[in-house]
C-alpha positions in Angstrom: 25.9 -28.5 -6.5 22.4 -27.4 -5.3 22.3 -25.6 -2.0 20.8 -27.3 1.1 17.6 -25.5 2.0 15.9 -26.1 5.3 12.4 -24.9 6.2 12.0 -24.9 10.0 8.3 -24.3 10.4 6.4 -24.8 7.1 3.0 -25.9 8.4 1.3 -22.5 9.0 2.5 -21.3 5.6 1.5 -24.5 3.8 -0.8 -27.0 5.7 -1.1 -28.9 2.5 -3.3 -26.8 0.2 -0.5 -25.2 -1.8 2.6 -26.6 -3.5 6.2 -26.5 -2.5 7.3 -27.6 -6.0 8.9 -24.2 -6.9 11.0 -24.4 -3.8 12.2 -28.0 -4.5 13.5 -26.7 -7.9 16.0 -24.5 -6.1 17.9 -27.0 -4.0 18.0 -30.0 -1.7 15.0 -29.2 0.4 14.0 -30.4 3.9 10.7 -29.2 5.3 9.7 -29.4 9.0 6.2 -28.6 10.0 7.5 -27.2 13.3 10.8 -27.0 15.1 11.1 -26.7 18.9 14.0 -24.5 20.2 16.0 -27.5 21.3 16.1 -29.0 17.8 16.8 -25.8 15.8 20.5 -26.1 15.6 20.4 -29.9 14.9 18.0 -29.4 12.0 19.7 -26.3 10.6 23.4 -27.2 11.1 24.1 -28.2 7.5 21.8 -25.6 5.8 23.1 -23.1 3.3 19.7 -21.5 3.1 17.5 -21.4 6.2 13.8 -20.5 6.0 11.7 -19.5 9.0 8.4 -18.0 9.8 8.3 -17.9 13.7 11.2 -20.1 14.7 13.7 -17.9 16.6 17.0 -17.4 14.9 19.1 -15.4 17.5 22.8 -15.1 17.9 23.0 -18.3 20.0 21.5 -20.3 17.2 23.1 -18.6 14.2 26.6 -18.8 15.7 26.3 -22.6 15.6 25.5 -22.8 11.9 28.9 -22.6 10.1 27.4 -23.3 6.6 24.7 -20.7 6.8 24.8 -18.3 3.9 21.3 -16.8 3.8 18.1 -16.5 5.9 14.7 -16.2 4.2 11.9 -15.1 6.4 8.5 -16.4 5.4 6.9 -13.3 6.9 7.0 -9.5 6.7 8.0 -9.1 10.3 11.7 -9.5 11.2 11.7 -9.7 15.0 12.5 -13.4 15.1 16.1 -13.0 13.7 19.1 -11.2 15.1 19.7 -8.8 12.2 22.7 -7.1 13.8 24.6 -10.4 14.2 23.6 -11.5 10.7 25.2 -8.3 9.3 28.4 -9.1 11.4 28.4 -12.5 9.8 27.6 -11.1 6.3 24.5 -13.3 6.1 21.8 -11.6 4.1 18.2 -11.7 5.5 15.1 -11.2 3.3 11.5 -10.9 4.1 8.2 -11.1 2.2 6.6 -7.6 1.8 3.1 -6.9 0.6 1.9 -10.4 0.1 -1.1 -10.2 2.5 -2.4 -6.7 1.9 -5.7 -7.6 0.5 -6.3 -10.5 2.9 -5.6 -8.4 6.0 -7.8 -5.5 4.8 -10.5 -8.1 4.2 -10.2 -9.3 7.8 -10.5 -5.7 9.1 -13.9 -5.4 7.4 -14.9 -8.9 8.5 -14.7 -7.7 12.1 -16.3 -4.4 11.3 -19.3 -5.9 9.4 -19.9 -8.4 12.2 -20.0 -5.5 14.7 -22.3 -3.4 12.6 -24.5 -6.0 10.9 -24.4 -9.0 13.3 -24.6 -11.7 10.7 -23.3 -14.5 12.9 -25.3 -13.5 16.0 -28.5 -13.3 14.1 -27.9 -16.5 12.2 -27.2 -18.3 15.5 -30.5 -17.0 16.9 -32.4 -18.3 13.8 -30.8 -21.7 14.1 -31.8 -21.7 17.8 -35.5 -21.2 16.9 -35.9 -17.5 17.7 -37.3 -16.6 14.2 -39.6 -19.6 14.1 -41.1 -18.5 17.5 -41.2 -14.8 16.6 -44.7 -13.2 16.3 -43.2 -10.7 13.7 -41.8 -11.3 10.3 -38.5 -9.7 11.4 -36.5 -8.9 14.5 -33.1 -7.6 15.5 -31.0 -8.6 18.5 -29.5 -5.2 18.8 -29.4 -1.9 16.8 -27.9 -2.5 13.3 -25.9 0.4 11.8 -24.7 1.5 8.4 -21.0 2.1 7.8 -21.9 5.1 5.5 -20.8 8.4 7.2 -19.2 6.6 10.1 -15.6 7.6 10.8 -12.7 5.1 10.6 -9.4 6.0 12.1 -6.4 4.3 10.5 -3.2 4.3 12.6 -0.3 3.5 10.3 -0.5 4.2 6.6 1.5 1.6 4.7 0.1 -0.7 2.0 -2.5 -2.3 4.3 -3.6 1.1 5.8 -4.0 2.5 2.3 -6.1 -0.6 1.3 -8.3 -0.2 4.3 -8.7 3.5 3.3 -9.9 2.6 -0.2 -12.4 0.0 1.1 -13.7 2.5 3.7 -14.3 5.1 1.0 -16.2 2.5 -1.1 -18.5 2.2 2.0 -18.9 6.0 2.0 -17.1 6.3 5.3 -15.2 9.2 6.6 -11.5 8.5 7.1 -8.9 9.8 9.5 -5.2 8.9 9.3 -2.3 9.0 11.7 1.2 7.7 11.2 4.7 8.5 12.4 5.2 10.8 9.5 2.6 12.5 7.3 2.6 11.0 3.7 2.6 13.7 1.0 -0.5 12.4 -0.6 -2.8 12.4 2.5 -5.6 15.0 2.3 -5.4 17.7 4.9 -8.9 16.9 6.1 -8.0 13.2 6.6 -4.9 13.8 8.7 -5.2 13.8 12.5 -3.1 13.7 15.6 -3.2 10.5 17.6 -5.5 12.0 20.2 -7.8 13.6 17.6 -8.1 10.3 15.7 -9.0 8.4 18.9 -11.6 10.9 20.0 -13.4 11.3 16.6 -13.4 7.8 15.2 -16.2 5.3 15.4 -13.7 2.6 14.5 -10.0 2.6 15.2 -7.8 0.1 13.3 -4.1 -0.5 13.8 -1.7 -0.9 10.9 1.7 0.1 12.1 4.8 -2.0 12.8 5.7 -2.7 16.5 8.5 -0.6 17.8 9.8 0.1 21.3 8.3 3.6 20.9 4.7 2.4 20.2 4.6 -0.7 22.4 1.3 -0.6 24.3 0.3 2.6 22.6 -3.3 1.7 23.1 -3.4 1.8 26.9 -5.9 3.1 29.5 -5.2 6.7 28.6 -5.7 6.2 24.9 -8.8 4.1 25.4 -10.3 6.8 27.6 -10.2 9.2 24.6 -12.3 6.9 22.4 -16.1 7.1 22.1 -18.1 4.7 24.3 -19.8 3.6 21.0 -16.5 2.9 19.2 -14.7 -0.2 18.2 -11.0 -1.1 18.2 -9.5 -3.4 15.5 -6.0 -4.9 15.6 -4.6 -7.0 12.8 -1.0 -5.6 13.2 0.9 -6.7 16.3 -0.5 -7.7 19.6 1.8 -5.6 21.8 0.5 -2.4 20.3 -2.3 -2.9 22.9 -2.1 -3.2 26.7 -4.5 -6.2 27.0 -5.3 -5.6 30.7 -6.3 -2.0 29.9 -8.4 -3.1 26.9 -10.2 -5.8 29.0 -11.1 -3.2 31.6 -12.3 -0.8 28.9 -14.5 -3.5 27.4 -15.9 -4.5 30.7 -16.8 -1.0 31.9 -18.1 0.4 28.6 -15.2 2.8 27.8 -15.5 1.4 24.3 -18.1 -0.9 22.8 -16.1 -3.7 21.3 -12.8 -5.0 19.9 -11.7 -7.3 17.1 -8.3 -8.8 17.5 -6.4 -11.1 15.1 -3.1 -10.7 17.1 -2.3 -10.8 20.8 0.7 -10.1 23.0 1.3 -13.8 23.6 0.5 -16.2 20.7 -1.1 -18.6 21.5 -2.7 -16.6 24.4 -2.6 -17.9 27.9 -5.9 -19.4 29.0 -6.3 -16.9 31.8 -6.1 -13.9 29.4 -9.0 -11.7 30.5 -10.0 -10.9 26.8 -10.9 -14.5 26.2 -13.9 -14.2 28.6 -15.5 -11.1 27.0 -18.4 -11.4 24.6 -17.7 -8.0 23.1 -14.2 -9.0 22.1 -13.9 -11.0 18.8 -10.6 -12.9 18.6 -9.3 -14.9 15.6 -6.0 -16.9 15.8 -3.7 -14.7 13.7 -5.3 -15.7 10.4 -5.7 -12.4 8.6 -2.6 -13.1 6.5 -3.5 -16.8 5.9 -5.8 -16.9 2.9 -4.8 -19.4 0.3 -4.1 -16.7 -2.2 -1.9 -14.8 0.2 0.1 -17.9 1.1 0.6 -18.8 -2.6 1.8 -15.2 -3.1 4.2 -15.6 -0.1 5.7 -18.8 -1.6 6.2 -17.1 -5.0 8.0 -14.1 -3.4 10.0 -16.5 -1.2 11.3 -18.4 -4.2 11.9 -15.2 -6.0 14.0 -13.9 -3.1 16.1 -17.1 -3.1 16.6 -17.0 -6.9 17.8 -13.4 -6.6 20.2 -14.4 -3.9 21.6 -17.3 -5.8 22.1 -15.0 -8.8 24.1 -12.6 -6.7 21.4 -9.8 -6.7 19.4 -10.3 -3.4 16.1 -8.4 -3.1 13.9 -7.6 -0.2 16.8 -7.3 2.2 16.1 -6.2 5.7 
């Protein structure tokens, strides 16, 4: 008898441009685009296998699911599930590691290149008639800069941090690295303390998981160490940054700009001060969401389920 598989929030993973066929081969599958809290238990009550991206699976929910044998997270992060209670219930939980490395690194440089080359700003000015009215053959809206010989500081040195490092070197950039522990393969001249990295970098980019120890690590004090010409990029977790402190730093010129793909509250509240700042580029948590990355996610997801059904689970968290 095939297991009953329930997907609680499939829309962001697959809005319709990739196929669920490989999942349907594994069981009796029901897919919901989104599941509000009040419907989670009702929709999941008969599931043997429960799949979730952002729908919260805490003890209150899981305790009401007597048939549940396995939880598959459709993400790398694990904060939406009560792992301690799952271990008590002997319910294995798996995640999807490494599926979005290239996509997230690409987004980091999308932010960086917009700040340094101003493609969108200049294109908008041309479409608004500025070039047609210009007395010169060329103009710039602000000083354009090369990335070569600029210093990028990478905080967190997992797969994404390493990919950003490789791309930065291809741009002939200098690299500084800081993480909780120093990897053995990091060159001595690229390793820096947290404070050194902030003060020496032209760009600071965050690639570490969120923990209680590093929550709001980029606060008023940290921002004050950065150059007034520097940029902050966050494609990791929103709560690594104190958003009030960042908004103040952007308003008063403590740093020049920020590029954020993640925020403390997602979606952000309409009164979030960062939404009103022209020198803060914000995208709606899409660095992971290229078609190729989502196809890779689904492939790993199905591989995780197959391994569980065969008695040899992988990517356990």
